[in-house]
C-alpha positions in Angstrom: 1.1 23.0 1.7 4.6 22.6 2.1 6.2 26.1 0.4 8.4 25.7 -3.0 11.8 25.2 -0.7 9.5 22.7 1.6 8.6 19.2 0.9 6.7 16.3 3.1 9.8 15.2 4.5 11.7 18.5 5.1 8.1 20.0 7.2 8.3 19.6 11.3 5.2 17.1 11.4 2.6 18.4 14.3 1.5 15.4 15.8 -2.2 16.2 14.9 -4.5 14.2 12.5 -7.6 14.9 10.7 -10.5 12.5 8.9 -11.1 13.7 5.3 -14.5 13.8 3.5 -13.0 13.0 -0.7 -16.3 13.7 -1.8 -16.9 17.1 -0.1 -12.9 17.6 0.8 -14.1 18.8 4.2 -11.2 18.1 6.9 -12.3 17.2 10.8 -9.4 17.6 13.1 -9.1 15.1 15.6 -7.9 14.7 19.5 -4.4 14.4 19.5 -2.6 11.4 19.2 -1.4 9.8 22.2 2.3 10.1 21.4 5.1 11.8 23.2 6.5 13.2 20.0 5.1 13.4 16.4 5.3 10.3 13.8 7.6 10.4 11.3 6.2 11.3 7.7 3.9 8.6 6.1 2.9 6.2 8.7 0.4 3.5 7.8 -2.9 4.0 8.2 -5.8 1.5 7.9 -9.3 1.6 8.4 -11.2 -1.2 10.2 -14.4 -0.7 10.7 -15.2 2.5 12.4 -11.8 2.3 13.6 -8.2 3.5 12.4 -4.9 1.6 13.2 -1.8 4.1 12.7 1.4 2.7 12.9 4.4 4.6 12.7 8.0 5.8 14.0 8.6 9.0 16.4 10.5 11.1 15.3 14.0 11.6 16.3 16.5 14.7 15.9 18.5 14.5 12.7 21.7 16.4 11.6 20.2 16.2 7.7 18.9 19.5 6.5 17.1 16.9 3.7 14.4 15.9 6.2 12.5 17.3 9.4 13.3 14.0 11.2 14.9 10.6 11.6 13.1 7.7 12.3 12.6 6.3 15.8 11.2 3.5 17.5 7.6 2.5 16.3 4.8 3.6 18.1 0.7 2.5 17.2 -2.7 3.6 18.3 -6.4 3.0 17.1 -8.3 6.2 16.8 -12.4 5.5 17.7 -15.1 7.2 15.4 -17.7 6.4 17.5 -15.7 7.1 20.7 -14.0 10.2 18.9 -10.6 9.2 20.8 -7.5 7.5 20.7 -5.6 4.5 22.6 -2.1 3.5 22.4 -1.5 -0.4 21.7 0.9 -2.6 22.9 3.5 -3.6 20.3 5.4 -7.1 20.1 8.5 -7.3 21.3 10.4 -7.7 18.1 9.0 -4.6 16.6 9.4 -2.5 19.9 13.6 -3.5 19.4 13.2 -1.7 15.5 14.5 1.8 14.8 14.4 3.6 11.9 11.8 1.4 10.7 9.0 1.3 7.5 5.8 1.3 7.9 2.9 0.9 5.0 -0.6 0.2 5.0 -1.9 -3.2 3.1 -6.0 -3.2 3.5 -8.0 -5.0 6.4 -9.2 -8.6 6.1 -12.9 -9.0 5.8 -12.7 -10.5 10.0 -11.6 -7.1 10.7 -7.4 -7.3 11.0 -5.1 -4.5 9.4 -2.5 -5.8 7.5 0.8 -3.8 7.5 4.5 -4.1 5.8 6.7 -3.4 8.8 10.3 -3.9 9.9 13.7 -2.2 9.9 15.7 -0.2 7.0 18.8 -1.0 8.4 21.8 -3.7 7.5 21.0 -4.9 3.9 18.0 -2.1 3.4 14.1 -1.7 3.3 13.0 -4.4 1.1 15.3 -7.3 2.2 14.0 -6.8 6.0 10.0 -6.1 5.0 7.8 -7.7 7.3 4.4 -8.9 7.0 1.7 -8.3 10.1 -2.1 -8.3 10.7 -3.2 -6.6 14.2 -6.7 -6.9 15.2 -8.5 -4.2 17.2 -11.2 -6.4 18.2 -9.0 -8.8 19.8 -6.0 -6.8 20.2 -3.8 -9.4 18.7 -0.3 -9.3 16.4 0.2 -12.1 14.0 3.4 -11.7 12.2 3.0 -13.5 8.9 5.8 -16.3 7.9 8.4 -14.9 5.4 7.8 -16.1 2.0 11.1 -17.1 1.8 12.1 -14.9 -0.9 12.8 -11.0 -1.0 9.6 -9.3 -1.1 9.9 -6.4 -3.9 6.6 -5.8 -3.3 3.5 -6.7 -1.8 -0.7 -5.8 -2.3 -4.0 -7.4 -0.5 -6.6 -8.9 -2.4 -9.5 -9.4 -0.1 -8.4 -11.7 2.1 -4.8 -13.0 0.1 -1.9 -11.8 0.4 0.4 -11.3 -2.5 4.3 -11.0 -2.9 6.2 -10.1 -5.7 9.6 -11.2 -6.5 11.4 -10.6 -10.1 10.1 -7.5 -10.8 13.6 -5.9 -11.5 15.9 -6.6 -14.3 18.7 -7.0 -11.5 16.3 -9.5 -9.9 14.1 -11.4 -12.4 15.3 -14.6 -13.8 17.5 -15.4 -17.1 15.7 -16.6 -19.9 16.8 -20.6 -19.8 17.6 -22.4 -23.1 14.8 -25.5 -21.7 12.3 -23.5 -20.9 12.2 -20.0 -22.9 9.2 -18.5 -20.6 10.2 -19.1 -17.3 11.7 -15.5 -17.0 10.4 -12.9 -15.4 8.8 -11.8 -12.5 6.6 -14.4 -10.1 4.0 -13.6 -7.3 3.6 -16.0 -4.0 -0.1 -16.2 -2.4 -0.9 -16.7 1.0 -4.8 -16.9 2.5 -5.6 -15.2 6.0 -8.7 -16.2 6.1 -8.3 -19.5 7.4 -5.5 -21.3 10.1 -2.9 -22.2 8.0 -0.6 -20.2 6.9 1.2 -21.6 3.6 2.5 -19.7 0.4 1.5 -20.9 -3.1 3.5 -19.7 -5.5 3.2 -18.8 -9.6 4.6 -19.2 -12.4 7.0 -16.8 -13.8 5.2 -14.1 -16.4 7.1 -14.9 -19.5 8.1 -11.6 -19.5 11.8 -9.5 -19.0 11.0 -6.6 -17.3 13.6 -3.5 -18.5 12.2 -1.0 -16.3 13.7 0.6 -13.0 10.7 1.0 -10.9 7.8 -1.7 -10.6 4.9 -2.6 -8.9 2.1 -4.9 -8.7 -1.6 -4.0 -7.5 -4.1 -5.9 -6.3 -7.9 -6.1 -7.9 -11.2 -8.7 -7.9 -9.2 -12.1 -8.5 -6.3 -10.7 -10.1 -3.1 -9.0 -10.2 -1.6 -6.5 -12.4 2.1 -6.2 -12.6 3.5 -2.6 -14.5 7.3 -1.5 -14.5 6.7 1.0 -17.2 7.9 -0.6 -19.6 6.0 -2.5 -22.5 6.3 -5.7 -20.1 2.7 -5.2 -18.6 1.0 -8.2 -17.6 -2.1 -9.5 -15.4 -2.4 -12.6 -13.1 -5.9 -14.0 -13.2 -6.2 -16.5 -10.1 -8.5 -19.5 -10.3 -8.4 -22.9 -12.2 -8.0 -21.6 -15.7 -6.1 -18.4 -14.9 -2.7 -17.7 -14.7 -0.6 -14.5 -16.4 -1.5 -13.3 -19.6 -0.8 -9.7 -21.5 -3.1 -7.1 -21.6 -3.9 -4.7 -24.9 -1.4 -2.5 -25.0 -1.1 0.4 -23.4 -2.0 3.9 -25.3 0.8 6.2 -25.4 4.3 6.2 -23.9 3.9 8.0 -20.7 5.2 5.8 -17.0 2.7 6.4 -14.6 3.9 6.7 -10.6 1.1 4.5 -9.3 -1.9 2.5 -10.0 -5.2 2.0 -8.1 -8.0 -0.5 -8.4 -11.5 1.0 -8.2 -13.3 -2.2 -8.2 -13.7 -2.1 -12.0 -11.3 -0.9 -13.3 -6.8 0.0 -13.0 -6.4 3.6 -12.6 -2.3 4.9 -13.9 -2.1 8.1 -11.7 0.7 10.4 -12.6 1.5 14.4 -11.6 3.1 14.4 -14.9 0.5 12.4 -17.5 -3.2 12.5 -18.4 -5.0 9.7 -16.0 -6.0 6.4 -18.4 -8.2 3.1 -17.2 -8.0 0.0 -17.9 -10.5 -2.9 -17.4 -9.5 -6.5 -17.1 -12.6 -7.8 -17.8 -13.2 -6.0 -21.3 -9.5 -5.8 -21.7 -10.0 -2.1 -22.8 -8.3 1.1 -22.1 -9.7 4.9 -21.8 -8.5 8.2 -21.2 -10.3 10.0 -18.2 -11.4 13.5 -18.6 -10.4 16.1 -16.9 -7.3 14.6 -15.6 -4.3 17.3 -17.3 -0.9 16.6 -15.6 -0.2 18.9 -12.4 3.5 18.7 -12.7 3.0 18.1 -8.7 4.4 14.8 -7.8 4.1 13.2 -4.6 7.2 12.2 -2.7 7.2 8.1 -3.4 10.1 5.1 -2.5 11.2 5.4 -6.0 12.0 1.0 -6.0 9.1 -1.1 -6.3 6.0 0.2 -4.6 2.5 -0.9 -4.4 -0.2 1.7 -5.4 -4.3 0.9 -3.8 -6.0 2.5 -0.7 -5.6 0.9 2.5 -9.3 0.5 3.1 -12.3 -1.9 4.4 -13.0 -4.6 2.5 -16.5 -6.7 2.4 -16.9 -10.7 2.8 -15.3 -12.3 -0.1 -15.9 -15.3 -1.9 -13.4 -17.8 -2.7 -11.8 -19.5 -6.0 -11.6 -22.8 -6.2 -7.7 -22.3 -5.3 -8.9 -21.5 -1.8 -7.7 -17.4 -2.9 -10.5 -14.8 -2.5 -11.6 -12.6 -5.3 -12.6 -9.5 -4.1 -9.8 -6.4 -3.3 -9.5 -3.8 -1.1 -12.1 -1.1 -1.9 -11.6 3.1 -1.8 -12.0 4.5 1.2 -14.9 6.5 2.2 -12.7 8.5 4.4 -9.1 8.8 5.1 -7.0 9.8 7.6 -3.6 11.8 7.5 -1.4 13.5 9.6 -2.4 17.8 8.8 1.4 18.9 10.1 3.1 17.3 6.6 0.6 18.8 4.0 -0.9 21.7 5.4 -4.5 22.7 6.5 -8.1 21.9 4.4 -11.4 23.2 5.5 -12.3 22.4 9.4 -15.4 22.0 10.9 -15.9 22.9 14.0 -15.5 19.7 17.0 -18.9 17.6 17.4 -20.1 18.3 13.4 -18.7 15.7 11.9 -20.5 14.1 9.1 -21.0 10.3 9.1 
């Protein structure tokens, strides 16, 4: 673990990786990734079947004492669990031209494509430059998803549908109009990835003005949760009788840094607050036992961020709108760069549990 004077940004990456069993906590070191330099902290990693797609930026030297390295050019690779080896993947020319990019994993489609958020950070900033890409390890094919025509303030994956949120913050949300008092607040754009057509379908506005300084959308089974840490919490349900609704009041006044869909409920997570669970079917809240605050907050981005696992999803059923109604499930195993976070209990190579 980083020392008291270090954090995930200042610890030098080691260009290694590990598989972690979340049930036992066992850590299995993998062969070295095929990069000539380490990847910068927090590359995108997505499990696709028995393979893991990793895309990030190479470390380059920096004069900033608060960072171990600056982000350089993109690199990508696929790790095969069955072969226990890496293969480097070729990137589209557009991505090869980007330095100081961004990488975020959204999840996996039912036909085995990793869905990623990539793009530059320079110019007008990361949000203005976000791009949604899919990559098929089986076919070695990339596809850039068309832009929704608005800022991608946040994005998540609901089965085979990608969902983009706009107007999530007070600065970007529409103001109330005299003719339609509900025409205010966040909107969603939804695109199905399980067909040939690439068309965005917009939703109506949530009918509530966000007031928080952080915001996120989190995808679940046929629904999307919007949370900005205020009373503006809203749920959008897909389907002919769906739409925005106000959930039961959240207990307490804690602000949670991230949210996670488990397949049955949304978990509200924060190092400085007890964990809460929200069941969207019963519209009820519960406190999670033994979830006392730790005081150790992870280093996430401060403006709109999505929570949830980058995990394989089972084949999804579709509603009459063509929007899949099954979201990503938590992964059974995860992969991460060990250089930034320290070492766990490592088994000798060749004894990996399956």
